[in-house]
C-alpha positions as CSV (number, residue, x, y, z in Angstrom):
1,M,-39.3,33.1,14.7
2,G,-38.4,36.2,12.6
3,N,-37.5,36.3,8.9
4,E,-33.8,36.9,9.7
5,M,-33.6,33.7,11.9
6,K,-35.4,31.7,9.1
7,E,-32.8,33.0,6.5
8,L,-29.9,32.2,8.8
9,L,-31.1,28.7,9.5
10,K,-31.8,28.2,5.7
11,R,-28.1,29.4,4.9
12,I,-26.7,26.9,7.6
13,G,-28.8,24.2,6.2
14,I,-27.5,24.8,2.7
15,F,-23.9,24.9,4.0
16,F,-24.1,21.7,5.9
17,G,-26.0,19.9,3.1
18,S,-23.3,21.0,0.6
19,M,-20.5,19.7,3.0
20,M,-22.4,16.4,3.2
21,L,-22.5,16.1,-0.6
22,V,-18.7,16.8,-0.8
23,F,-17.8,14.2,1.8
24,A,-20.2,11.7,0.2
25,F,-18.6,12.2,-3.2
26,L,-15.1,11.9,-1.8
27,F,-16.0,8.6,0.2
28,G,-17.9,7.2,-2.8
29,G,-14.9,8.0,-5.1
30,N,-12.6,6.2,-2.6
31,L,-14.9,3.1,-2.6
32,L,-14.9,3.0,-6.5
33,V,-11.2,3.2,-7.0
34,R,-10.0,0.9,-4.2
35,N,-10.2,-2.3,-6.0
36,T,-8.4,-0.8,-9.1
37,W,-5.6,0.6,-6.8
38,R,-5.1,-2.8,-5.2
39,Q,-4.9,-4.5,-8.6
40,E,-2.4,-2.0,-10.0
41,L,-0.3,-2.3,-6.8
42,S,-0.3,-6.1,-7.1
43,E,0.9,-5.9,-10.8
44,N,3.6,-3.6,-9.8
45,I,4.8,-5.9,-7.0
46,G,4.4,-8.9,-9.4
47,T,6.8,-6.9,-11.8
48,V,9.4,-6.6,-9.1
49,F,9.0,-10.3,-8.1
50,D,9.2,-11.4,-11.7
51,A,12.4,-9.4,-12.2
52,A,13.9,-11.0,-9.2
53,F,12.8,-14.4,-9.3
54,S,11.9,-15.1,-12.9
55,G,8.3,-16.1,-12.4
56,Q,9.0,-18.3,-9.4
57,W,6.4,-16.5,-7.3
58,R,2.7,-15.4,-8.1
59,I,1.2,-12.4,-6.2
60,G,-2.1,-13.4,-4.5
61,E,-4.8,-11.7,-2.8
62,Y,-4.6,-8.3,-0.8
63,V,-4.2,-8.8,3.0
64,P,-6.3,-6.1,5.0
65,L,-4.3,-4.3,7.6
66,S,-5.6,-2.8,10.8
67,T,-2.5,-0.6,11.7
68,P,-1.7,3.0,11.2
69,M,1.0,1.9,8.8
70,S,-1.6,0.7,6.3
71,V,-1.8,4.3,5.0
72,S,1.6,4.0,3.4
73,S,1.8,0.2,2.9
74,A,0.2,-2.8,1.6
75,V,0.6,-6.7,2.0
76,F,-0.4,-9.4,-0.4
77,R,-0.1,-13.2,-0.1
78,V,2.6,-14.8,-2.4
79,Y,2.2,-18.3,-3.9
80,S,4.7,-20.6,-5.7
81,G,4.3,-20.2,-9.4
82,S,4.6,-23.9,-10.1
83,S,2.8,-25.7,-7.1
84,G,0.5,-23.0,-5.9
85,E,1.6,-23.4,-2.3
86,S,1.6,-20.4,0.0
87,G,5.1,-18.9,0.1
88,G,4.8,-16.0,2.5
89,Y,3.9,-12.4,1.8
90,A,5.0,-9.5,-0.3
91,A,4.9,-6.1,1.4
92,V,5.2,-2.7,-0.3
93,I,6.0,0.3,1.9
94,R,6.4,3.9,1.1
95,V,9.9,4.6,2.3
96,T,11.6,7.9,2.4
97,G,15.2,7.8,1.2
98,V,17.6,10.6,0.5
99,S,16.0,11.6,-2.8
100,G,12.3,11.3,-1.6
101,P,9.8,8.6,-1.2
102,V,9.8,5.4,-3.1
103,A,7.7,2.0,-3.0
104,A,10.1,-0.6,-1.5
105,V,9.1,-4.1,-2.0
106,Y,10.0,-6.8,0.6
107,Q,9.5,-10.6,0.6
108,V,8.4,-12.2,3.9
109,T,9.1,-15.9,3.7
110,G,7.0,-18.6,5.3
111,D,9.4,-18.7,8.2
112,G,9.2,-14.9,8.8
113,E,12.6,-13.9,7.1
114,V,12.2,-10.4,5.6
115,R,14.2,-9.6,2.4
116,Y,14.4,-6.4,0.5
117,I,13.7,-7.1,-3.2
118,G,13.5,-3.8,-5.1
119,V,11.4,-0.7,-5.9
120,A,8.0,-0.9,-7.5
121,G,6.8,1.4,-10.2
122,V,10.1,2.0,-12.0
123,S,11.6,0.6,-15.3
124,D,14.4,-1.2,-13.5
125,P,13.2,-2.3,-10.1
126,L,16.3,-4.3,-9.2
127,K,18.8,-1.2,-9.6
128,H,21.1,-0.8,-6.7
129,P,19.0,0.8,-3.8
130,R,21.4,3.7,-3.7
131,W,20.2,4.8,-7.1
132,F,16.8,5.5,-5.5
133,G,18.3,7.2,-2.4
134,L,17.9,4.2,-0.1
135,T,20.8,3.4,2.3
136,D,21.3,0.0,3.9
137,S,20.2,1.4,7.1
138,V,16.9,2.8,5.7
139,I,16.2,-0.7,4.1
140,S,17.1,-2.4,7.4
141,V,14.8,-0.2,9.5
142,W,11.9,-0.5,7.4
143,G,12.3,-4.2,6.9
144,G,12.2,-4.4,10.7
145,R,8.9,-2.7,10.8
146,I,7.3,-5.2,8.5
147,G,7.0,-7.6,11.5
148,K,4.7,-4.9,13.2
149,L,2.9,-4.5,9.9
150,L,2.0,-8.2,9.8
151,E,0.8,-8.1,13.3
152,G,-1.9,-5.9,12.3
153,A,-2.8,-8.0,9.3
154,V,-6.1,-9.9,9.2
155,L,-4.5,-13.2,8.3
C-alpha cells in the first residue's frame, strides 16, 4: 500500500470520525433537553387549562406516541384537581392557521369527546381562535385527527 493510499484512508477516517462526533453531540443534546421540553410543554398546557377551567384539571404525565404525528404534537394525561381521578387527555398540536403555526390545545374527555381549548404559549390563550389565524374548519380537522394520534399512544 502506497503512501498516497495511506493518506487517503487517514483523511476518510478523520472525516467519518468527525461526522460520528457531530451526530453523537446532536443525539446527546436531544436526550439532555427532552425532559425539560416536556416539563415546559406541560406547564404551557396547564396555563391554558387553568385559564379555561379555573384549576379544575391538573396536567399529569406525558403519554409516549408512536405515530409520525408525534413530531408536531404531544399528549398528557389529565386529572381532576380535587379528586385526582383520571379525566382524559390534553393534546397539543402544531396547527398551521392563516397567519402561521400555533400550538393548539385540545381536551379529550374520558368518553372520547374532543374539544378545542385554546392556544399554548401566548399571554391570552383563550382569545378567539381567529385572532391566531385559526378558522373553524382548521380547528375541526385537527380535532378529528386527535383520535388517530391517541391510537398511536402507548396508554
